[in-house]
N, C-alpha and C positions, 0 to 999 in steps of 0.2 A: 303322222298322217302319210308322209312319203313312204316310210317303211311298209306300212299296211298295203299301199298300192302295189309295191314291188313283191310283197309276200303273196298277193293274190293274182298277180299278172302271169299269164300262161304264154310261153313261147311256142310257136308253131314252126317246126323244123321243115326242111325241104321235103323230107319223106312223108310229111303229114303227122309225124309223131308230135305229141304235146308234152312239154316238160315245164317245170317251174322256172321262173325267171332267175338267172344267175348272173349278177353284176360282175362277179370276179372274172368271168370269161371276157367281158368287155375290156376290163383293165389289162388283162393279159394280151389281148389283141392289139391294143394301143401301144403297150410296152414293146411288143415284138416289132411293130412298125418303126418305132423310135430306134430300137437296137439295130435294125437293118440299115438305118440312115445315118446314125451318129455313133461315133466311137465311144463317147462318154454319155451314159444314160442319165438324163435329168428326171429322177422319179417324181419330183415336185410338179414338173410340167406334165408328165403322164397323168398324175393324179388330178391336176386341174382340168385337163381335157375329159378325163373319165367323169368327173363331177358334172361337167357341162353336158355330156351325153346323158347322164342320169336325169339331170334337170329337164332336158329336152324331152326324154321319154315320159317323165312325170307330167309335164305340161300337156303333152299331146295324147297320152294314153291313160290318164287317171280315171276316165269314165268308160274305158274299154276293158274287156276281159282278156283279150289276146293281142299278141304282136308277132308278126312274121320275122324270122331270122334275117331275111333280106332287108326288112325295114330297119332293123337295128344296125345293120352294116351301113345302110344309107345315112343314118344319123351320125354314125362314127365318121364317115367321109365328110359330111357337112361340117362337123365341129373341127375336124383336122384341117379342112380347106381354109377355114377362117383363121386358124392359128399358125399352121406350118405347112406350106405348100409342098415341100420336099417329102415330108412324112405322108401327106395326103396322097401324093402320086405313088409312093411306095405301097401304101395300103390298097389303092385302087388297082395297081398292077397285080398285086397278090390276089385280089378278088377275081380278076380276069383269068389269071392262070389257074386258079382253083376251079372256076366254072368250066374251063376247057378240059381240065383233067377229069372232072366228074362226068362230063359228056362223053369223053373218050373211053373211060374205064368205069363200067357199070358196077364192078365188084368193089365193095367198100375198101377191103384190105389193099387191093391193087392201087386204088386211088390214093390211099394213104402212103403207100410205098413210093409212088412217083415223087412225093415231096423230098425223098432222099436225094434224087438226082438233082433237083433244084437246089437243095442245100449244098451239094458238092460244088455246083457252079458258083454260088454265092461265096462259099469258102475260098475257092480258088481266086476270086477277085480280091478278097480281103487279105489274103496271105501271099502277096506277090513275091515276097522275099524268100519264101520257103523253097528249099531244094526239091527236085523231083521225088526223091525217096520219101521226104517228109510229107509231101502232098499225097503220095500213094497211101501212106499209113493213115493220114487223116481221112482220106476217102473211104478206106476200109472200115474205120471206126464209125463213120457216118452211116455207111450201108448197114453195118451190124446193128447199130442203134435203131435205125429206122425200120429194119426188119422186125426187131423185137417189139417196137411200138405198133407196127401194122398187124403182126400175126400172133404175138406171144402174150402180151399183157392184156388183162381184162379191162373193160372200159372204166370201171369204178376206180381202180388203182391208177390208171393212166390219167384220168380226169383230175384226181387228187394231186398227182405229181405235177401236171401242167399248171394247176392253180396254186401250187406252192403250199398246200396243206401237208403233204408228205414229200419226201425226196427219195426216189428210187436210185440207190447208189450204183454207179458204174454201169449205166445202161448200155454203153458200147461193148461191154463184155457179156451182156445178158444172154444173147443167143448162143454163145460159145459154151455155156455151162460151166465156166471156170468158177472155182470157189474163191472166196475172198482171201483167205490166208490159212497157213498151216503151221503147226508147231511140231517140227520134225524131230524124230529120234535119230541118234547117230549110231545105234546098235547095228545097223546094216553094214557099216564100214568094217572091212576085215582088219585083222590084227597086224597091220603093217608097221614098218619102221616109220620114224617121224615124218620124213619128207614125203614118202609115198602116201602116208596117211593124209597129209595136208592136200596133196594133189587130188586124192579121192574125195576128201571133204569139200574142196572148192568146186569140183565137178558136180557133186550132189546138190550143193546150195544153188549153183547157177541153174541146174536143170529144174530144181523145185521152183525157183523164181519164175520160170516160164509156164508153170502150171497154175499160178494164182494171179490175182490182179491187185492185191493190196500189200501183203507182208508175209515173209517167211521168218519164223522164230526158230533158232537153233538152241535146243535144250541141253543142259548139263555139259556145256562145252569144256570146262576145265576138268571136271571129274572124269569124263570119258577120255580126255587127252592124256590122262596119267598113264594109261597102258602103253601107248607108243612112246611116250616120254621116257619111261623107265626102260623100255626096250632099247631105245637109242643110247641111254646112259650106260647100260651094260656093254653094248658094243664098243663105246668109246673107252670105257674103263679097262676092258680086256686089252685093247690096243695100247693104251697109255702105260699100263703096268708092265707089259712086255717091253715097251720102249725104254722104260727106266731100268728094268732089270738087265737088259742086254749089255750095256757098256760096263756094268759092274760084274759081269759074268756070274750073276746070281740065279739065272734061269734054271740051271741044273739042280738048284736046291729047292725049287718050287715044283710040286706035283701039279702038272698041267690039268689033269682031271679034277683035282681038288680045287684048283683056281677057277676053272669053269663052273664047278658046282657052287663055289662061294658066290661068284658073280650072278649066277642064275637065281640064287636065293635072295638077292637084294630086292626089297619091296618098298624102299624109301630112298630119297635123295640125301639122307643123313648118313655120314660115314660110320661104318661099323667095323670094330676091330676084334670082334668075338669069333675069331677063326684060328685054327691051329697053324695056318699058313704063316701068320705073323709070329716069328720065333724070336725076334730081337727088335731093338729100337730102330735099327737101320731099315729093316723090312717095313716096319710100321710107318716110318717117314716116307718111304717110297710109295706105299699104298695111299697115304694121306695126300701126298703131292699129286699122284695120279688121279685120285678122286676129285681134288680141287680143280685140276686142269680139265678133267672130263666135264665137270659142271660148267666151267667157263665156256667150253666148246658147245655144250648143250644149250647154254643161254644164247649163244650166237646163232646156232641152228634154229632154235625156236623163234627168235626175233626175225630172222630172214624169212622163215616160213609164214609168220604172221603178216609180214609186209607183203609177201606174195599173195596171200589170201585177201587182204584188204584191197590191194591194187586191182585184183581180178574182180572183186565185188563192186568196186567203185565205178568201173567202166561198164557195168551191166547196162544194156541199152533198153531200159524200161524204168517205170516209176515205182517198181516194187521195193518196199523197204526191207532191210535185213536187220533183225534183232538177234544179238548173241547173248545168251543167258549164262552167267557164271554162278555156279552153285556156291562157291566160296566156302567150301567145307574147311574145317579146322585141321589142316594137314600141311606139311612142308611143301608137298607137291602142288597143291592148289594155290598156295601163297606164291610159290615160284612162278607158276603159270600166270597168275593175275598180275604180279609185279612186272613181268616182262610184257604182258598184254597191254598194260596201261602205259608202258614206256614208249610204245610205238605210236606214231601219228595215225589216228583212226579217222577215216573219211566221214563226212557229214551224213552220208547215206546209211551208215551203220549206227544203230543204237545199241548200247550195252546195258543189260539188266544185271545188277549185282545183288545177290541175296545177303545183304549186310548183316542181318540178324544172326546168321550161322557162324560168323567169325569176325569178331571185332579187332583181331590182330591186323586186318587189312584196312582199318579205318583211315589211317594216315595216307595210304596209297589212294583210296577213293577220294579223300578230301583234296589231295594234290591233283588228281584227275579233273575234279570239278573246278578247281582253281585255274587249271589250264584249259578250261572251256571244252572239255570232252563231253560228249552226249551220254551221260551216265544216268540211268534211272534206278532208283533204290527199291528193292523188294524187301518188305519187312513181314515175310510170311514163310510158311513151310516151303521147302524146295520143290515139292511136287505140284505147287500151284503156280502155273506159268501165266505170263502176261504178254499181250501184244503192246507195242510201244505207245499206242494212244489210250491204253488203260483197260481194254477189253480183257477180262480174265478168262482163262481157258478152264472152264468148269468140268467137273466130272459129270457123266451123263445120268439120265434118269434111272439107269440100272445100278447106280451106286458102284461103279467100277472104281478101282483104287488109285488110278493115275490120271493125270491130265496131259502127260507127255504123249505126243503123237496125235493130238486131236486137232480139229479144224474149226475155223469160223467159216461157215458155209456162205452166208450172205448177211447183209446189213442194210436196212432202210431207215429213214429218219422222219420223225414227226416234228412238225412245227408247233410247239406248245404256245408260242406267242400268238399264232393265228387263232388257235382255239379261244384264247382269252380276248382277243380283239373282236371276235365274232360273237362271243357269248354276252348275254345281258346280265348274267349273275353267275355266282360260283356253281350253283346247281346245273345250269345250262352248260357251263364249262366242262364239267365232268361227263355230261351226256355226250357232248361233242368229242371229248377226249376218248371216250369209250368207242365211239364210231371210228375215229381215226386209228386207234389201236387195232381194231378188227380189220380195217382195210390194210394196214401195214402188215399185220400177221398173215392175211390171205396172200398178199403179194410175196412175202417171204416164203410161204409154203409153196406157192406156185413156182417160184424160182428153184426151191429145193427139189421139187419133183423133176424139173428139167435137168438139174445137176445129177440127181440120183439115178437117172436113166442113161447116163453116159457110161461108156465101157472103159474098163481099166486101161486098155491099150490106146485110148484117146489121149492119155497123159504121158509125160516124159518119164517121171520116176516116182512121184509121191505115193502111188498106190502099189509100189513094189513091197515085198515083205519087209517088216521091221522098220519102216519109215513112218507110217501112220499107224495108230492104234487099230488093231484087228485087220490090218492090210493083208495078213497071211491067209485070211479067209476067202479071198477072191482070186480067181485065175484070170488069164489074159482076156478071154472073151466073155467075162461076166461083168455085170453092172456094179457100180461103186457104192450102191445104196448101203450095204452092210457096214461100210467104213464111215461114210459121212453122216450116218444117223447118230453117231457118237459126238458129232460136232455141235456148234452153237448157231442159232439164228438170232441175230441181235436187232432189237427195236431201239434205234438210236433216237435221241431227242435233242432239240436245241431250243433256246429262248425260254428256259424255265424261270430264270430270274425275272425277265421282262413280263412273263405271264403272271407271276405272283404280284408284281408291282401294279399291273393293270387291274387285276381282280380286287386288290385291296385299296386301289386308288391312292397309291403312295408313290413318292419319288425316291425314298431311301429305304434300305433294307434293314428291318428290325426284327424283334422277337416274334411278332405276329406273322411276319413274312416267312421266317424260318419254319414256323409251325405249319403254314400252308404248303411250303416247299416239300416238307417231309410227307405231308398228306398226299400230295401229287405223286411222289416217288412210291409210296406204299400202294397207292391205287394201281399204278402201272405194274408194280411187282406182283400184285394179286392177280391181275389180268394175265400176266405171263405165266404164272403158276397154273392158272386154269388152262391156258393153251397147251402147256407142257403135259398136263395130265390127260387132256382129251385127245391131243394129236400124237402123243408119245414121241415128241421131238423137244429139243432143248431151246426154249425161248427165254431170252434175257434182255435186260435193258442196259443202255450205256449212254453217257453224255458224249456228244460229237464235238470235235474241235476242228474239223476240216474247214479251212477258210473259204474254199470254193463253195461248199454247201451253205455255209453261214451267209456268205455274201449274196448268193443266188436267192435264198429265201427272204432275206431282208429287203432286197430290191423289189420283189413281188409285193411284199406287204406295204412298202412305202408307196408303190404305185396305186395300191387299192385304198389305203387309209391315209395317205399323205405323210409328210415328214413331221411327226409330232416330236415333242421333247425327248420322249423315250426312244423313238426311232431315228433320231438325228445322229447316226453313227454309221460306220461302214459295214458292220456285221453284228450278229447277236453275240453277246458276251457269254463267257462260261462262268461257272460258279466261283472260280478263283478271283474273278474281278470284283466280287461283291462281298465275299466272306473271307475275313482275314484270320478268324479264330481257328487254329489248327484242330482243336478239339471238336468243333462243329464239323469241319471238313472230314475228320476221321469217322465221325458218325455217319456222314453223308456217304462216304466211300464204303461203309459196311452194307449199304442198301443198294448200291448201283456200281457198275463198272465205270471207272473214270480215272484220269490221270490228275493227281494233285500237283500243281506247279508252285514251287516255293522259290522266291527270289531272296537271296541272302545279301544283306548289306555288310558283308565281312571282307576284310582286307588281307587276311593271311590264312595259311593252311590250318593252324591250330584253332582259330576261331571257327572255321568251317567244320573241323572235327567235332567241336563242342556242340555246334548246331545240329550235326547229324545224330549225335547221341540223344539230343532232345527230341528230334523227330521220331526216332525209334521208340522212345518212351511213350509218345503220344499215340502209338499204334496206327500211324499212317501206313497203309499197306503198300501203296505204290506211288512213288513221287519222282518228279523231275526237279532237281535242285540246281539252281544257277546262281552265279555271283555277278 
């Protein structure tokens, strides 16, 4: 009966516009008042007052057809005053300021934007320990976010975001037009010697990290590093051979031009004695000794440059992640690079992707790295399929181009699947709601893409320079970047899929029926994305989201609206790894969606980890984070 009253009740806004009653807005308003007053949000208390407000409206308006928005706010104030005087005063003060703002600024967007100034003031009070520079940065983020809210986002997307049905990621970067992440190619770096190469590489990664707001992936790190590595080896070898020949007065017996020609012909770090220069055993021993010492020096130079690179990236003054992908080709050079790479302390900021399928000779090195708590993600797929650290795959575009290197993730928004299930009366209604949410999320992504695509190349530091991103050579300085980022991905993320399945099936445990429904939901979302891709000629994909900030924000809103039920009695929505332990099922799941499979090994030594890694490869898990 109560639901019928609310379904038929019409809210009259201040402008005279009539809209359907939306209880979620009431819960959000109460939640905001509590958040402004208390450091720790009590969602159960928010939900209790929300229910009191709904009961009040039901008792007094069940025989009426309309209710004014001011009357709703009066009822919220009444219920808050009975329960919590501090929150009541905060809510009343907010209403007063909003009324004054509306009176002073007749243009709707300007009135919205004024809230940014108020937010800055509140933030300054709550962050008294922040240094001036930190406050300046926070103020800038608030202004940028509020500008996007006031002027750039459409009302439907904004309302869904405010109500926790979707989450528009990184709103503080929205107005800047930054892309989420890029998978850069290293082909743009000149053929320098090793140290100069690392300096150029470090500068490129740091500059790229300033052009995005989420992650930079460095592709083919070890394979591309082979060129400067061999160049350095040749220089060292020439020096050391001459050093060893000089005291023995053997230089005059070696044709210098032939020696240089021999060294220039070296294409591997394995010693070769197939040269006419080696006329006897003594010369051979000298060459072997010089080669060994050159490799030792090369190792030290490589390690020192890796340390320099890692230190420079570790102190980057932003939250952008850096992922370095190692092709792990079956060659002595790749193995030499990987061995030394994994011997260095790698900062937490840096994730390492290793394509283990390509070369099992490095299995022991990888197992040792995992044993020593290094952040290694395993890639069990072809080397041209690149991954971001949270599992988003860099797909080829709709034109079936042959490489994923140099492509971008343009933007990513998130759907709250649990909200759809909580709101739906049955499975049929769930899929109808999900379809609407997917459309809203897709439109918000496309709107953001248009903002990004209309930016000019010279707006960015380096990523749109030739040979860094795919097709970047097609645009000049004063051209827009659309030609490049149209090859990237637009990701519709999702959270709460397991909770949604359990709600729909009215179960507390995850079984075969729940797995079946889970894959039905994934297939539905994939089909929608395929339709978007075909109609919009852009790359829409789905992925599971693991960002704790997003997960916590969405579950707080759902608890405020629906109360803390047994399923919601936790700090955040869980991911698939928390409910499904069968790696075969997880492999099937990963075939249908971008995600990171997290595997916790109860292994005590490196050999046991090696065996576990071999088993993971056989199960065809494509991208995994393995921990002990």
